C-alpha positions in Angstrom: 100.0 -204.9 211.1 98.3 -203.8 208.0 95.0 -202.0 208.6 93.5 -203.0 205.3 94.3 -206.7 205.9 92.5 -206.5 209.2 89.4 -204.9 207.6 89.3 -207.5 204.9 89.7 -210.2 207.6 86.7 -208.8 209.4 84.6 -208.5 206.3 85.6 -212.0 205.2 83.4 -213.7 207.7 80.1 -212.2 206.5 81.3 -212.6 202.9 82.0 -216.3 203.2 79.0 -217.1 205.3 76.6 -215.0 203.3 73.4 -217.1 203.7 73.7 -217.2 207.4 74.6 -213.5 207.7 71.6 -212.4 205.6 69.2 -213.8 208.1 71.3 -213.0 211.1 71.9 -209.4 209.9 68.4 -208.6 208.9 66.7 -209.8 212.0 69.4 -208.7 214.4 69.7 -205.2 213.0 66.0 -204.6 213.3 65.9 -205.9 216.8 68.9 -203.7 217.8 67.3 -200.7 216.3 64.1 -201.3 218.2 66.1 -201.8 221.4 67.9 -198.5 220.8 64.7 -196.7 220.2 63.3 -198.1 223.5 66.3 -197.1 225.6 64.6 -194.5 227.8 65.0 -194.2 231.5 62.3 -196.2 233.3 60.9 -195.8 236.7 60.5 -198.7 239.1 57.1 -199.2 240.6 58.3 -197.8 244.0 59.6 -194.7 242.2 56.2 -194.3 240.4 54.4 -194.4 243.7 56.7 -191.7 245.2 55.9 -189.5 242.2 52.2 -190.1 242.5 52.3 -189.2 246.2 54.5 -186.1 245.7 57.5 -187.6 247.5 59.7 -187.3 244.4 60.0 -185.0 241.4 58.7 -186.1 238.0 62.0 -185.6 236.2 64.6 -188.4 236.0 68.0 -188.1 237.6 70.8 -187.0 235.3 72.6 -190.3 235.7 69.6 -192.2 234.4 69.2 -190.0 231.4 72.9 -190.3 230.6 72.9 -194.1 231.0 69.8 -194.3 228.7 71.5 -192.2 226.1 74.7 -194.2 226.2 72.7 -197.4 225.9 70.8 -196.1 223.0 74.0 -195.0 221.1 75.6 -198.4 221.9 72.6 -200.3 220.3 72.6 -198.0 217.3 76.4 -198.5 216.8 75.9 -202.3 217.2 73.0 -202.2 214.7 75.2 -200.4 212.2 78.0 -203.1 212.5 75.4 -205.9 212.1 73.7 -204.1 209.2 77.1 -203.7 207.5 77.6 -207.5 207.8 74.2 -207.8 206.2 75.2 -205.6 203.3 78.5 -207.5 202.8 76.5 -210.8 202.8 74.0 -209.5 200.2 76.9 -208.3 197.9 78.7 -211.6 198.4 75.5 -213.6 197.4 75.2 -211.6 194.2 78.9 -211.3 193.2 80.6 -214.0 195.2 82.6 -213.3 198.4 83.8 -209.7 197.8 87.0 -210.2 199.8 88.5 -212.9 197.4 90.3 -210.5 195.1 92.2 -208.7 197.8 93.2 -211.9 199.6 94.4 -213.4 196.3 96.5 -210.3 195.4 98.0 -209.7 198.9 98.0 -213.3 200.2 100.8 -215.7 200.9 100.9 -219.0 199.1 100.6 -222.4 200.8 99.8 -225.9 199.6 96.9 -227.6 201.3 97.7 -230.8 203.3 95.8 -233.9 202.5 94.1 -235.2 205.6 91.7 -238.0 206.3 88.7 -235.7 206.3 89.9 -233.8 203.1 87.8 -236.3 201.0 84.6 -234.7 202.3 85.8 -231.3 201.1 84.4 -229.5 204.1 87.7 -228.2 205.4 91.1 -227.1 204.1 94.2 -227.7 206.1 97.5 -225.8 205.5 100.6 -224.7 207.3 101.1 -220.9 207.5 104.5 -219.1 207.5 104.1 -218.5 211.2 104.4 -222.2 211.8 100.8 -222.9 212.8 98.6 -225.4 211.0 95.1 -224.2 210.2 92.1 -226.3 209.4 89.4 -224.0 208.1 85.8 -224.4 206.9 85.4 -224.5 203.1 82.0 -222.8 202.5 79.8 -224.6 200.0 77.3 -221.8 199.1 79.9 -219.0 199.0 83.0 -220.7 197.5 86.3 -219.1 198.2 87.8 -219.8 194.8 89.7 -217.2 192.8 90.3 -216.0 190.0 87.8 -218.6 188.6 84.7 -217.9 190.7 82.7 -220.9 189.6 85.4 -223.6 190.1 84.2 -226.6 192.1 86.8 -228.0 194.5 85.5 -231.6 194.5 88.0 -234.2 193.6 91.0 -231.9 193.8 94.4 -233.4 194.2 96.6 -230.4 194.9 95.0 -227.3 196.4 97.0 -224.1 196.5 95.7 -221.7 199.2 96.4 -217.9 199.4 95.9 -216.4 202.9 96.5 -213.1 204.5 99.8 -213.3 206.5 98.5 -211.7 209.7 95.1 -213.3 209.4 95.4 -216.8 208.0 91.7 -217.4 208.6 91.0 -215.3 205.5 92.0 -217.5 202.5 91.1 -218.3 199.0 91.7 -221.4 196.8 94.0 -220.4 193.9 92.2 -221.9 190.9 95.1 -221.3 188.5 97.6 -223.3 190.5 95.3 -225.9 192.1 94.8 -229.2 190.2 91.8 -231.4 190.0 91.9 -235.2 190.1 92.7 -235.3 186.3 95.7 -233.0 186.8 94.0 -230.0 185.1 93.8 -226.6 186.7 90.6 -226.0 188.6 90.0 -222.7 186.8 88.7 -222.8 183.2 
């Protein structure tokens, strides 16, 4: 399995769902950072009473301190992952999905299958080389068209899809080989 294909596949979700990921990433990352900063050992009310009456020492047990530190690092790591999705989403809003070029260059070619719901242009259905049929969401706000980034998929007769062989969920519409309803290439 190609490591770069896997990384592009992981980055493809925030890249193609950019609007959702901007809000999710911004608010979630801030919440996770706050949760990480507040990960300190806490005493129960019973333990507080024991300390007040001199029945227990004021320091926390080592296990509590280690657990709080592990929890803090976990939340910081999770915040970093969510924040990286936020950065990918911002870049994809500005430049278009940033994974399109790699998928186009390294992807396998497949012809989309016309289905009953294909007229709504919300999904793309194709058969991958592994024998599975994939019906995937076609994002409206972050179009997955390449090399023509501004091509509109509406009214297309023949859609050609390029997908990563190990991760067919990462795909682009090939605008040079796809034809619109007039028989012209989608790309200009």
